[in-house]
PyMOL commands that place a pseudoatom at each C-alpha (Angstrom):
pseudoatom trace, name=CA, resn=MET, resi=1, chain=A, elem=C, hetatm=0, pos=[2.509, 7.260, -20.818]
pseudoatom trace, name=CA, resn=SER, resi=2, chain=A, elem=C, hetatm=0, pos=[2.622, 4.611, -18.093]
pseudoatom trace, name=CA, resn=PHE, resi=3, chain=A, elem=C, hetatm=0, pos=[3.224, 5.602, -14.489]
pseudoatom trace, name=CA, resn=ILE, resi=4, chain=A, elem=C, hetatm=0, pos=[4.290, 2.092, -13.422]
pseudoatom trace, name=CA, resn=ARG, resi=5, chain=A, elem=C, hetatm=0, pos=[6.062, -0.242, -15.833]
pseudoatom trace, name=CA, resn=LEU, resi=6, chain=A, elem=C, hetatm=0, pos=[7.496, -3.707, -15.263]
pseudoatom trace, name=CA, resn=GLU, resi=7, chain=A, elem=C, hetatm=0, pos=[9.827, -5.197, -17.854]
pseudoatom trace, name=CA, resn=GLN, resi=8, chain=A, elem=C, hetatm=0, pos=[10.670, -8.911, -17.682]
pseudoatom trace, name=CA, resn=VAL, resi=9, chain=A, elem=C, hetatm=0, pos=[10.669, -8.853, -13.875]
pseudoatom trace, name=CA, resn=GLU, resi=10, chain=A, elem=C, hetatm=0, pos=[11.777, -12.038, -12.173]
pseudoatom trace, name=CA, resn=LYS, resi=11, chain=A, elem=C, hetatm=0, pos=[12.303, -12.707, -8.480]
pseudoatom trace, name=CA, resn=THR, resi=12, chain=A, elem=C, hetatm=0, pos=[14.000, -15.785, -7.102]
pseudoatom trace, name=CA, resn=PHE, resi=13, chain=A, elem=C, hetatm=0, pos=[14.486, -16.855, -3.502]
pseudoatom trace, name=CA, resn=GLY, resi=14, chain=A, elem=C, hetatm=0, pos=[17.161, -19.546, -3.421]
pseudoatom trace, name=CA, resn=LYS, resi=15, chain=A, elem=C, hetatm=0, pos=[16.037, -22.091, -6.006]
pseudoatom trace, name=CA, resn=THR, resi=16, chain=A, elem=C, hetatm=0, pos=[12.421, -20.938, -5.949]
pseudoatom trace, name=CA, resn=LYS, resi=17, chain=A, elem=C, hetatm=0, pos=[11.309, -18.634, -8.748]
pseudoatom trace, name=CA, resn=VAL, resi=18, chain=A, elem=C, hetatm=0, pos=[8.463, -16.543, -7.339]
pseudoatom trace, name=CA, resn=LEU, resi=19, chain=A, elem=C, hetatm=0, pos=[7.932, -14.096, -10.221]
pseudoatom trace, name=CA, resn=ARG, resi=20, chain=A, elem=C, hetatm=0, pos=[8.456, -15.213, -13.808]
pseudoatom trace, name=CA, resn=GLY, resi=21, chain=A, elem=C, hetatm=0, pos=[9.050, -12.475, -16.369]
pseudoatom trace, name=CA, resn=LEU, resi=22, chain=A, elem=C, hetatm=0, pos=[6.272, -10.036, -15.461]
pseudoatom trace, name=CA, resn=ASN, resi=23, chain=A, elem=C, hetatm=0, pos=[5.431, -7.355, -18.009]
pseudoatom trace, name=CA, resn=PHE, resi=24, chain=A, elem=C, hetatm=0, pos=[2.666, -4.832, -17.431]
pseudoatom trace, name=CA, resn=GLU, resi=25, chain=A, elem=C, hetatm=0, pos=[1.907, -1.126, -17.246]
pseudoatom trace, name=CA, resn=ILE, resi=26, chain=A, elem=C, hetatm=0, pos=[-0.334, 0.896, -14.957]
pseudoatom trace, name=CA, resn=ALA, resi=27, chain=A, elem=C, hetatm=0, pos=[-1.446, 4.446, -15.695]
pseudoatom trace, name=CA, resn=GLN, resi=28, chain=A, elem=C, hetatm=0, pos=[-1.290, 7.217, -13.127]
pseudoatom trace, name=CA, resn=HIS, resi=29, chain=A, elem=C, hetatm=0, pos=[-4.442, 7.412, -10.935]
pseudoatom trace, name=CA, resn=GLU, resi=30, chain=A, elem=C, hetatm=0, pos=[-5.482, 3.885, -11.984]
pseudoatom trace, name=CA, resn=LEU, resi=31, chain=A, elem=C, hetatm=0, pos=[-7.247, 1.672, -9.421]
pseudoatom trace, name=CA, resn=VAL, resi=32, chain=A, elem=C, hetatm=0, pos=[-6.138, -1.967, -9.558]
pseudoatom trace, name=CA, resn=ALA, resi=33, chain=A, elem=C, hetatm=0, pos=[-7.001, -5.123, -7.617]
pseudoatom trace, name=CA, resn=ILE, resi=34, chain=A, elem=C, hetatm=0, pos=[-4.386, -7.889, -7.648]
pseudoatom trace, name=CA, resn=ARG, resi=35, chain=A, elem=C, hetatm=0, pos=[-5.801, -11.390, -7.249]
pseudoatom trace, name=CA, resn=GLY, resi=36, chain=A, elem=C, hetatm=0, pos=[-4.217, -14.810, -6.893]
pseudoatom trace, name=CA, resn=ALA, resi=37, chain=A, elem=C, hetatm=0, pos=[-3.908, -17.815, -4.619]
pseudoatom trace, name=CA, resn=SER, resi=38, chain=A, elem=C, hetatm=0, pos=[-1.609, -17.859, -1.613]
pseudoatom trace, name=CA, resn=GLY, resi=39, chain=A, elem=C, hetatm=0, pos=[1.998, -18.198, -2.811]
pseudoatom trace, name=CA, resn=SER, resi=40, chain=A, elem=C, hetatm=0, pos=[1.271, -16.863, -6.294]
pseudoatom trace, name=CA, resn=GLY, resi=41, chain=A, elem=C, hetatm=0, pos=[3.662, -13.911, -5.885]
pseudoatom trace, name=CA, resn=LYS, resi=42, chain=A, elem=C, hetatm=0, pos=[1.209, -11.086, -5.122]
pseudoatom trace, name=CA, resn=SER, resi=43, chain=A, elem=C, hetatm=0, pos=[2.911, -9.798, -1.986]
pseudoatom trace, name=CA, resn=THR, resi=44, chain=A, elem=C, hetatm=0, pos=[6.360, -10.137, -3.537]
pseudoatom trace, name=CA, resn=LEU, resi=45, chain=A, elem=C, hetatm=0, pos=[5.152, -7.937, -6.392]
pseudoatom trace, name=CA, resn=LEU, resi=46, chain=A, elem=C, hetatm=0, pos=[4.000, -5.255, -3.927]
pseudoatom trace, name=CA, resn=TYR, resi=47, chain=A, elem=C, hetatm=0, pos=[7.392, -5.278, -2.202]
pseudoatom trace, name=CA, resn=LEU, resi=48, chain=A, elem=C, hetatm=0, pos=[9.115, -4.688, -5.531]
pseudoatom trace, name=CA, resn=LEU, resi=49, chain=A, elem=C, hetatm=0, pos=[6.720, -1.880, -6.480]
pseudoatom trace, name=CA, resn=GLY, resi=50, chain=A, elem=C, hetatm=0, pos=[7.307, -0.197, -3.130]
pseudoatom trace, name=CA, resn=GLY, resi=51, chain=A, elem=C, hetatm=0, pos=[11.090, -0.372, -3.300]
pseudoatom trace, name=CA, resn=LEU, resi=52, chain=A, elem=C, hetatm=0, pos=[11.272, -2.706, -0.313]
pseudoatom trace, name=CA, resn=ASP, resi=53, chain=A, elem=C, hetatm=0, pos=[13.020, -5.374, -2.400]
pseudoatom trace, name=CA, resn=GLN, resi=54, chain=A, elem=C, hetatm=0, pos=[14.780, -5.606, -5.749]
pseudoatom trace, name=CA, resn=PRO, resi=55, chain=A, elem=C, hetatm=0, pos=[14.028, -7.951, -8.656]
pseudoatom trace, name=CA, resn=THR, resi=56, chain=A, elem=C, hetatm=0, pos=[16.505, -10.708, -9.443]
pseudoatom trace, name=CA, resn=SER, resi=57, chain=A, elem=C, hetatm=0, pos=[16.311, -9.508, -13.044]
pseudoatom trace, name=CA, resn=GLY, resi=58, chain=A, elem=C, hetatm=0, pos=[14.254, -7.082, -15.085]
pseudoatom trace, name=CA, resn=GLN, resi=59, chain=A, elem=C, hetatm=0, pos=[13.255, -3.511, -14.370]
pseudoatom trace, name=CA, resn=VAL, resi=60, chain=A, elem=C, hetatm=0, pos=[10.716, -1.786, -12.139]
pseudoatom trace, name=CA, resn=ILE, resi=61, chain=A, elem=C, hetatm=0, pos=[10.151, 1.760, -13.385]
pseudoatom trace, name=CA, resn=ILE, resi=62, chain=A, elem=C, hetatm=0, pos=[7.883, 4.131, -11.453]
pseudoatom trace, name=CA, resn=ASP, resi=63, chain=A, elem=C, hetatm=0, pos=[7.277, 7.770, -12.343]
pseudoatom trace, name=CA, resn=GLY, resi=64, chain=A, elem=C, hetatm=0, pos=[10.284, 7.633, -14.651]
pseudoatom trace, name=CA, resn=LYS, resi=65, chain=A, elem=C, hetatm=0, pos=[12.596, 6.223, -11.960]
pseudoatom trace, name=CA, resn=ASN, resi=66, chain=A, elem=C, hetatm=0, pos=[14.281, 2.848, -12.354]
pseudoatom trace, name=CA, resn=LEU, resi=67, chain=A, elem=C, hetatm=0, pos=[14.150, 1.480, -8.818]
pseudoatom trace, name=CA, resn=SER, resi=68, chain=A, elem=C, hetatm=0, pos=[16.842, -1.131, -9.443]
pseudoatom trace, name=CA, resn=LYS, resi=69, chain=A, elem=C, hetatm=0, pos=[19.371, 1.635, -10.168]
pseudoatom trace, name=CA, resn=MET, resi=70, chain=A, elem=C, hetatm=0, pos=[18.569, 3.789, -7.133]
pseudoatom trace, name=CA, resn=LYS, resi=71, chain=A, elem=C, hetatm=0, pos=[20.891, 4.002, -4.119]
pseudoatom trace, name=CA, resn=ASP, resi=72, chain=A, elem=C, hetatm=0, pos=[19.610, 2.999, -0.665]
pseudoatom trace, name=CA, resn=ASP, resi=73, chain=A, elem=C, hetatm=0, pos=[19.191, 6.613, 0.509]
pseudoatom trace, name=CA, resn=ASP, resi=74, chain=A, elem=C, hetatm=0, pos=[17.265, 7.507, -2.629]
pseudoatom trace, name=CA, resn=LEU, resi=75, chain=A, elem=C, hetatm=0, pos=[15.041, 4.448, -2.217]
pseudoatom trace, name=CA, resn=ALA, resi=76, chain=A, elem=C, hetatm=0, pos=[14.330, 5.408, 1.389]
pseudoatom trace, name=CA, resn=GLN, resi=77, chain=A, elem=C, hetatm=0, pos=[13.278, 8.888, 0.274]
pseudoatom trace, name=CA, resn=PHE, resi=78, chain=A, elem=C, hetatm=0, pos=[11.172, 7.370, -2.513]
pseudoatom trace, name=CA, resn=ARG, resi=79, chain=A, elem=C, hetatm=0, pos=[9.349, 5.162, -0.009]
pseudoatom trace, name=CA, resn=ASN, resi=80, chain=A, elem=C, hetatm=0, pos=[8.703, 8.060, 2.357]
pseudoatom trace, name=CA, resn=THR, resi=81, chain=A, elem=C, hetatm=0, pos=[7.538, 10.635, -0.191]
pseudoatom trace, name=CA, resn=THR, resi=82, chain=A, elem=C, hetatm=0, pos=[5.979, 8.572, -2.983]
pseudoatom trace, name=CA, resn=VAL, resi=83, chain=A, elem=C, hetatm=0, pos=[4.591, 5.329, -1.544]
pseudoatom trace, name=CA, resn=GLY, resi=84, chain=A, elem=C, hetatm=0, pos=[2.069, 4.497, 1.154]
pseudoatom trace, name=CA, resn=PHE, resi=85, chain=A, elem=C, hetatm=0, pos=[1.955, 0.928, 2.482]
pseudoatom trace, name=CA, resn=VAL, resi=86, chain=A, elem=C, hetatm=0, pos=[-0.917, -0.910, 4.129]
pseudoatom trace, name=CA, resn=PHE, resi=87, chain=A, elem=C, hetatm=0, pos=[0.146, -4.388, 5.203]
pseudoatom trace, name=CA, resn=GLN, resi=88, chain=A, elem=C, hetatm=0, pos=[-2.055, -7.146, 6.585]
pseudoatom trace, name=CA, resn=PHE, resi=89, chain=A, elem=C, hetatm=0, pos=[-0.267, -6.667, 9.915]
pseudoatom trace, name=CA, resn=HIS, resi=90, chain=A, elem=C, hetatm=0, pos=[-0.288, -3.092, 11.104]
pseudoatom trace, name=CA, resn=PHE, resi=91, chain=A, elem=C, hetatm=0, pos=[3.318, -2.600, 12.367]
pseudoatom trace, name=CA, resn=LEU, resi=92, chain=A, elem=C, hetatm=0, pos=[2.287, 0.275, 14.637]
pseudoatom trace, name=CA, resn=LEU, resi=93, chain=A, elem=C, hetatm=0, pos=[4.978, 1.224, 17.156]
pseudoatom trace, name=CA, resn=PRO, resi=94, chain=A, elem=C, hetatm=0, pos=[3.709, 0.075, 20.583]
pseudoatom trace, name=CA, resn=SER, resi=95, chain=A, elem=C, hetatm=0, pos=[5.577, 2.795, 22.523]
pseudoatom trace, name=CA, resn=MET, resi=96, chain=A, elem=C, hetatm=0, pos=[3.756, 5.604, 20.681]
pseudoatom trace, name=CA, resn=THR, resi=97, chain=A, elem=C, hetatm=0, pos=[0.146, 6.731, 20.823]
pseudoatom trace, name=CA, resn=CYS, resi=98, chain=A, elem=C, hetatm=0, pos=[-1.871, 6.243, 17.661]
pseudoatom trace, name=CA, resn=ARG, resi=99, chain=A, elem=C, hetatm=0, pos=[-1.653, 9.994, 17.022]
pseudoatom trace, name=CA, resn=ASP, resi=100, chain=A, elem=C, hetatm=0, pos=[2.144, 9.880, 17.162]
pseudoatom trace, name=CA, resn=ASN, resi=101, chain=A, elem=C, hetatm=0, pos=[2.188, 6.796, 14.931]
pseudoatom trace, name=CA, resn=LEU, resi=102, chain=A, elem=C, hetatm=0, pos=[0.138, 8.734, 12.373]
pseudoatom trace, name=CA, resn=LEU, resi=103, chain=A, elem=C, hetatm=0, pos=[2.503, 11.698, 12.435]
pseudoatom trace, name=CA, resn=LEU, resi=104, chain=A, elem=C, hetatm=0, pos=[5.715, 9.638, 12.293]
pseudoatom trace, name=CA, resn=PRO, resi=105, chain=A, elem=C, hetatm=0, pos=[6.066, 9.599, 8.467]
pseudoatom trace, name=CA, resn=ALA, resi=106, chain=A, elem=C, hetatm=0, pos=[5.637, 13.397, 8.422]
pseudoatom trace, name=CA, resn=ARG, resi=107, chain=A, elem=C, hetatm=0, pos=[8.296, 13.819, 11.118]
pseudoatom trace, name=CA, resn=ILE, resi=108, chain=A, elem=C, hetatm=0, pos=[10.725, 11.578, 9.244]
pseudoatom trace, name=CA, resn=GLY, resi=109, chain=A, elem=C, hetatm=0, pos=[10.083, 13.400, 5.973]
pseudoatom trace, name=CA, resn=GLY, resi=110, chain=A, elem=C, hetatm=0, pos=[10.205, 16.894, 7.465]
pseudoatom trace, name=CA, resn=GLN, resi=111, chain=A, elem=C, hetatm=0, pos=[6.623, 17.643, 6.434]
pseudoatom trace, name=CA, resn=ASN, resi=112, chain=A, elem=C, hetatm=0, pos=[4.238, 20.236, 7.861]
pseudoatom trace, name=CA, resn=LEU, resi=113, chain=A, elem=C, hetatm=0, pos=[2.889, 18.500, 10.972]
pseudoatom trace, name=CA, resn=ALA, resi=114, chain=A, elem=C, hetatm=0, pos=[-0.122, 20.781, 11.404]
pseudoatom trace, name=CA, resn=SER, resi=115, chain=A, elem=C, hetatm=0, pos=[-1.337, 20.117, 7.860]
pseudoatom trace, name=CA, resn=VAL, resi=116, chain=A, elem=C, hetatm=0, pos=[-0.775, 16.361, 8.146]
pseudoatom trace, name=CA, resn=GLU, resi=117, chain=A, elem=C, hetatm=0, pos=[-2.518, 16.210, 11.516]
pseudoatom trace, name=CA, resn=LYS, resi=118, chain=A, elem=C, hetatm=0, pos=[-5.539, 18.006, 10.054]
pseudoatom trace, name=CA, resn=ASP, resi=119, chain=A, elem=C, hetatm=0, pos=[-5.771, 15.344, 7.319]
pseudoatom trace, name=CA, resn=THR, resi=120, chain=A, elem=C, hetatm=0, pos=[-5.303, 12.433, 9.729]
pseudoatom trace, name=CA, resn=LYS, resi=121, chain=A, elem=C, hetatm=0, pos=[-8.017, 13.735, 12.077]
pseudoatom trace, name=CA, resn=LYS, resi=122, chain=A, elem=C, hetatm=0, pos=[-10.413, 13.969, 9.142]
pseudoatom trace, name=CA, resn=LEU, resi=123, chain=A, elem=C, hetatm=0, pos=[-9.606, 10.396, 8.105]
pseudoatom trace, name=CA, resn=ALA, resi=124, chain=A, elem=C, hetatm=0, pos=[-9.924, 9.172, 11.694]
pseudoatom trace, name=CA, resn=GLU, resi=125, chain=A, elem=C, hetatm=0, pos=[-13.423, 10.620, 11.825]
pseudoatom trace, name=CA, resn=LEU, resi=126, chain=A, elem=C, hetatm=0, pos=[-14.358, 9.006, 8.514]
pseudoatom trace, name=CA, resn=LEU, resi=127, chain=A, elem=C, hetatm=0, pos=[-13.091, 5.605, 9.711]
pseudoatom trace, name=CA, resn=GLY, resi=128, chain=A, elem=C, hetatm=0, pos=[-14.592, 5.898, 13.183]
pseudoatom trace, name=CA, resn=VAL, resi=129, chain=A, elem=C, hetatm=0, pos=[-11.327, 5.816, 15.150]
pseudoatom trace, name=CA, resn=THR, resi=130, chain=A, elem=C, hetatm=0, pos=[-11.111, 9.353, 16.568]
pseudoatom trace, name=CA, resn=HIS, resi=131, chain=A, elem=C, hetatm=0, pos=[-11.382, 7.870, 20.064]
pseudoatom trace, name=CA, resn=CYS, resi=132, chain=A, elem=C, hetatm=0, pos=[-8.213, 5.844, 19.392]
pseudoatom trace, name=CA, resn=LEU, resi=133, chain=A, elem=C, hetatm=0, pos=[-5.848, 8.764, 18.717]
pseudoatom trace, name=CA, resn=THR, resi=134, chain=A, elem=C, hetatm=0, pos=[-4.768, 9.266, 22.339]
pseudoatom trace, name=CA, resn=LYS, resi=135, chain=A, elem=C, hetatm=0, pos=[-4.487, 5.531, 23.016]
pseudoatom trace, name=CA, resn=PHE, resi=136, chain=A, elem=C, hetatm=0, pos=[-1.583, 3.160, 22.474]
pseudoatom trace, name=CA, resn=PRO, resi=137, chain=A, elem=C, hetatm=0, pos=[-1.953, 0.392, 19.856]
pseudoatom trace, name=CA, resn=PHE, resi=138, chain=A, elem=C, hetatm=0, pos=[-2.272, -2.344, 22.501]
pseudoatom trace, name=CA, resn=GLU, resi=139, chain=A, elem=C, hetatm=0, pos=[-5.276, -0.521, 23.967]
pseudoatom trace, name=CA, resn=ILE, resi=140, chain=A, elem=C, hetatm=0, pos=[-7.418, -0.803, 20.827]
pseudoatom trace, name=CA, resn=SER, resi=141, chain=A, elem=C, hetatm=0, pos=[-8.831, -3.695, 18.793]
pseudoatom trace, name=CA, resn=GLY, resi=142, chain=A, elem=C, hetatm=0, pos=[-7.169, -5.339, 15.794]
pseudoatom trace, name=CA, resn=GLY, resi=143, chain=A, elem=C, hetatm=0, pos=[-9.693, -3.776, 13.424]
pseudoatom trace, name=CA, resn=GLU, resi=144, chain=A, elem=C, hetatm=0, pos=[-9.052, -0.331, 14.907]
pseudoatom trace, name=CA, resn=GLN, resi=145, chain=A, elem=C, hetatm=0, pos=[-5.301, -0.846, 14.594]
pseudoatom trace, name=CA, resn=GLN, resi=146, chain=A, elem=C, hetatm=0, pos=[-5.726, -1.670, 10.912]
pseudoatom trace, name=CA, resn=ARG, resi=147, chain=A, elem=C, hetatm=0, pos=[-7.773, 1.461, 10.313]
pseudoatom trace, name=CA, resn=ILE, resi=148, chain=A, elem=C, hetatm=0, pos=[-5.051, 3.542, 12.021]
pseudoatom trace, name=CA, resn=ASN, resi=149, chain=A, elem=C, hetatm=0, pos=[-2.557, 1.771, 9.746]
pseudoatom trace, name=CA, resn=ILE, resi=150, chain=A, elem=C, hetatm=0, pos=[-4.549, 2.825, 6.684]
pseudoatom trace, name=CA, resn=ILE, resi=151, chain=A, elem=C, hetatm=0, pos=[-4.650, 6.446, 7.853]
pseudoatom trace, name=CA, resn=ARG, resi=152, chain=A, elem=C, hetatm=0, pos=[-0.879, 6.441, 8.420]
pseudoatom trace, name=CA, resn=ALA, resi=153, chain=A, elem=C, hetatm=0, pos=[-0.327, 5.155, 4.881]
pseudoatom trace, name=CA, resn=LEU, resi=154, chain=A, elem=C, hetatm=0, pos=[-2.443, 7.994, 3.488]
pseudoatom trace, name=CA, resn=SER, resi=155, chain=A, elem=C, hetatm=0, pos=[-1.032, 10.694, 5.770]
pseudoatom trace, name=CA, resn=LEU, resi=156, chain=A, elem=C, hetatm=0, pos=[1.399, 12.152, 3.215]
pseudoatom trace, name=CA, resn=ARG, resi=157, chain=A, elem=C, hetatm=0, pos=[-0.999, 11.822, 0.266]
pseudoatom trace, name=CA, resn=PRO, resi=158, chain=A, elem=C, hetatm=0, pos=[1.266, 9.334, -1.566]
pseudoatom trace, name=CA, resn=LYS, resi=159, chain=A, elem=C, hetatm=0, pos=[1.409, 9.031, -5.350]
pseudoatom trace, name=CA, resn=ILE, resi=160, chain=A, elem=C, hetatm=0, pos=[1.092, 5.253, -4.932]
pseudoatom trace, name=CA, resn=LEU, resi=161, chain=A, elem=C, hetatm=0, pos=[-0.813, 3.339, -2.270]
pseudoatom trace, name=CA, resn=LEU, resi=162, chain=A, elem=C, hetatm=0, pos=[0.042, -0.364, -1.984]
pseudoatom trace, name=CA, resn=CYS, resi=163, chain=A, elem=C, hetatm=0, pos=[-2.306, -2.481, 0.129]
pseudoatom trace, name=CA, resn=ASP, resi=164, chain=A, elem=C, hetatm=0, pos=[-1.740, -6.120, 1.063]
pseudoatom trace, name=CA, resn=GLU, resi=165, chain=A, elem=C, hetatm=0, pos=[-5.076, -7.572, 2.248]
pseudoatom trace, name=CA, resn=PRO, resi=166, chain=A, elem=C, hetatm=0, pos=[-6.049, -4.262, 3.926]
pseudoatom trace, name=CA, resn=THR, resi=167, chain=A, elem=C, hetatm=0, pos=[-9.448, -5.565, 5.061]
pseudoatom trace, name=CA, resn=GLY, resi=168, chain=A, elem=C, hetatm=0, pos=[-8.280, -8.976, 6.262]
pseudoatom trace, name=CA, resn=ASN, resi=169, chain=A, elem=C, hetatm=0, pos=[-8.867, -8.139, 9.947]
pseudoatom trace, name=CA, resn=LEU, resi=170, chain=A, elem=C, hetatm=0, pos=[-12.109, -6.188, 9.498]
pseudoatom trace, name=CA, resn=ASP, resi=171, chain=A, elem=C, hetatm=0, pos=[-15.746, -7.199, 9.783]
pseudoatom trace, name=CA, resn=SER, resi=172, chain=A, elem=C, hetatm=0, pos=[-18.022, -7.011, 6.744]
pseudoatom trace, name=CA, resn=VAL, resi=173, chain=A, elem=C, hetatm=0, pos=[-19.349, -3.523, 7.541]
pseudoatom trace, name=CA, resn=ASN, resi=174, chain=A, elem=C, hetatm=0, pos=[-15.888, -1.999, 7.962]
pseudoatom trace, name=CA, resn=THR, resi=175, chain=A, elem=C, hetatm=0, pos=[-14.569, -3.977, 4.974]
pseudoatom trace, name=CA, resn=GLU, resi=176, chain=A, elem=C, hetatm=0, pos=[-17.079, -2.230, 2.711]
pseudoatom trace, name=CA, resn=LYS, resi=177, chain=A, elem=C, hetatm=0, pos=[-16.387, 1.118, 4.373]
pseudoatom trace, name=CA, resn=VAL, resi=178, chain=A, elem=C, hetatm=0, pos=[-12.612, 0.812, 3.955]
pseudoatom trace, name=CA, resn=ALA, resi=179, chain=A, elem=C, hetatm=0, pos=[-12.812, -0.436, 0.355]
pseudoatom trace, name=CA, resn=SER, resi=180, chain=A, elem=C, hetatm=0, pos=[-15.054, 2.468, -0.612]
pseudoatom trace, name=CA, resn=LEU, resi=181, chain=A, elem=C, hetatm=0, pos=[-12.918, 4.948, 1.302]
pseudoatom trace, name=CA, resn=LEU, resi=182, chain=A, elem=C, hetatm=0, pos=[-9.660, 3.763, -0.287]
pseudoatom trace, name=CA, resn=LYS, resi=183, chain=A, elem=C, hetatm=0, pos=[-11.194, 4.207, -3.709]
pseudoatom trace, name=CA, resn=SER, resi=184, chain=A, elem=C, hetatm=0, pos=[-12.647, 7.659, -3.011]
pseudoatom trace, name=CA, resn=LEU, resi=185, chain=A, elem=C, hetatm=0, pos=[-9.513, 8.951, -1.280]
pseudoatom trace, name=CA, resn=ALA, resi=186, chain=A, elem=C, hetatm=0, pos=[-7.311, 7.693, -4.111]
pseudoatom trace, name=CA, resn=ALA, resi=187, chain=A, elem=C, hetatm=0, pos=[-9.437, 9.740, -6.486]
pseudoatom trace, name=CA, resn=GLU, resi=188, chain=A, elem=C, hetatm=0, pos=[-9.351, 12.793, -4.183]
pseudoatom trace, name=CA, resn=TYR, resi=189, chain=A, elem=C, hetatm=0, pos=[-5.588, 12.628, -3.614]
pseudoatom trace, name=CA, resn=GLY, resi=190, chain=A, elem=C, hetatm=0, pos=[-4.705, 11.633, -7.188]
pseudoatom trace, name=CA, resn=THR, resi=191, chain=A, elem=C, hetatm=0, pos=[-3.186, 8.384, -5.894]
pseudoatom trace, name=CA, resn=THR, resi=192, chain=A, elem=C, hetatm=0, pos=[-2.510, 5.261, -7.950]
pseudoatom trace, name=CA, resn=LEU, resi=193, chain=A, elem=C, hetatm=0, pos=[-4.000, 2.429, -5.892]
pseudoatom trace, name=CA, resn=LEU, resi=194, chain=A, elem=C, hetatm=0, pos=[-3.032, -1.258, -5.968]
pseudoatom trace, name=CA, resn=VAL, resi=195, chain=A, elem=C, hetatm=0, pos=[-4.774, -3.655, -3.592]
pseudoatom trace, name=CA, resn=VAL, resi=196, chain=A, elem=C, hetatm=0, pos=[-3.961, -7.325, -3.065]
pseudoatom trace, name=CA, resn=THR, resi=197, chain=A, elem=C, hetatm=0, pos=[-7.115, -9.072, -1.919]
pseudoatom trace, name=CA, resn=HIS, resi=198, chain=A, elem=C, hetatm=0, pos=[-8.803, -12.474, -1.698]
pseudoatom trace, name=CA, resn=ASP, resi=199, chain=A, elem=C, hetatm=0, pos=[-12.186, -10.827, -1.159]
pseudoatom trace, name=CA, resn=ASP, resi=200, chain=A, elem=C, hetatm=0, pos=[-14.440, -10.725, -4.223]
pseudoatom trace, name=CA, resn=LYS, resi=201, chain=A, elem=C, hetatm=0, pos=[-16.452, -7.866, -2.705]
pseudoatom trace, name=CA, resn=VAL, resi=202, chain=A, elem=C, hetatm=0, pos=[-13.306, -5.770, -2.262]
pseudoatom trace, name=CA, resn=ALA, resi=203, chain=A, elem=C, hetatm=0, pos=[-12.082, -6.577, -5.780]
pseudoatom trace, name=CA, resn=SER, resi=204, chain=A, elem=C, hetatm=0, pos=[-15.452, -5.546, -7.213]
pseudoatom trace, name=CA, resn=HIS, resi=205, chain=A, elem=C, hetatm=0, pos=[-14.693, -1.933, -6.245]
pseudoatom trace, name=CA, resn=PHE, resi=206, chain=A, elem=C, hetatm=0, pos=[-11.814, -1.785, -8.751]
pseudoatom trace, name=CA, resn=PRO, resi=207, chain=A, elem=C, hetatm=0, pos=[-12.216, -1.258, -12.495]
pseudoatom trace, name=CA, resn=ARG, resi=208, chain=A, elem=C, hetatm=0, pos=[-9.041, -3.218, -13.330]
pseudoatom trace, name=CA, resn=LYS, resi=209, chain=A, elem=C, hetatm=0, pos=[-7.991, -6.586, -11.984]
pseudoatom trace, name=CA, resn=ILE, resi=210, chain=A, elem=C, hetatm=0, pos=[-4.642, -8.329, -12.414]
pseudoatom trace, name=CA, resn=VAL, resi=211, chain=A, elem=C, hetatm=0, pos=[-4.612, -12.078, -11.749]
pseudoatom trace, name=CA, resn=ILE, resi=212, chain=A, elem=C, hetatm=0, pos=[-1.338, -13.824, -10.868]
pseudoatom trace, name=CA, resn=GLU, resi=213, chain=A, elem=C, hetatm=0, pos=[-0.800, -17.560, -10.894]
pseudoatom trace, name=CA, resn=ASP, resi=214, chain=A, elem=C, hetatm=0, pos=[2.560, -19.246, -10.205]
pseudoatom trace, name=CA, resn=GLY, resi=215, chain=A, elem=C, hetatm=0, pos=[4.407, -15.970, -10.636]
pseudoatom trace, name=CA, resn=GLN, resi=216, chain=A, elem=C, hetatm=0, pos=[2.851, -15.110, -13.989]
pseudoatom trace, name=CA, resn=ILE, resi=217, chain=A, elem=C, hetatm=0, pos=[0.024, -12.819, -15.019]
pseudoatom trace, name=CA, resn=ILE, resi=218, chain=A, elem=C, hetatm=0, pos=[-2.866, -14.831, -16.446]
pseudoatom trace, name=CA, resn=GLY, resi=219, chain=A, elem=C, hetatm=0, pos=[-5.496, -12.121, -16.557]
for i in range(1, 219): cmd.bond("trace and resi %d" % i, "trace and resi %d" % (i + 1))
show_as sticks, trace
zoom trace
């Protein structure tokens, strides 16, 4: 049984059709790299899978839930409890320390802060950013901010982790470290992982690859 299923999904912005009748299934715990040129529809697909946007037509069904039929409050809860997002730009809140940024999803979701903080400290050590936890985002480098972003996305052990160019701001050493860590943590947490990437080395870590061209799956 598929964990993620898209049925004839189309997305149009004005007169521009970005996604053209996508049909595919992804099993739970599967690790998938999504490839395609700029403007092919990769990021739009991630937004639909994460409940951040709705398709113009078709259905996005995740864990038995049809996202297009969910109310706004239910979608917000779905995003908080089921999905972790790693965007190319970190979106850390500048008025909070990195530690408080990491704990924010747990506070919003009413989760056990002590347990979540234990996990985030472990991840911070693995990613070499323990020294950043008491600092504000503007006090650390772009690569460190992105690693904090990745930890925040994993903080609630989401069922789905959606990553849009997660290594785009990292050097080659940290790119390999993050790609390997995402894969191993997805296996440890039982997370279904989808990563949009232009990097062949990052894509090579994933057993399945989906290629999008002009809003259609070609491979």
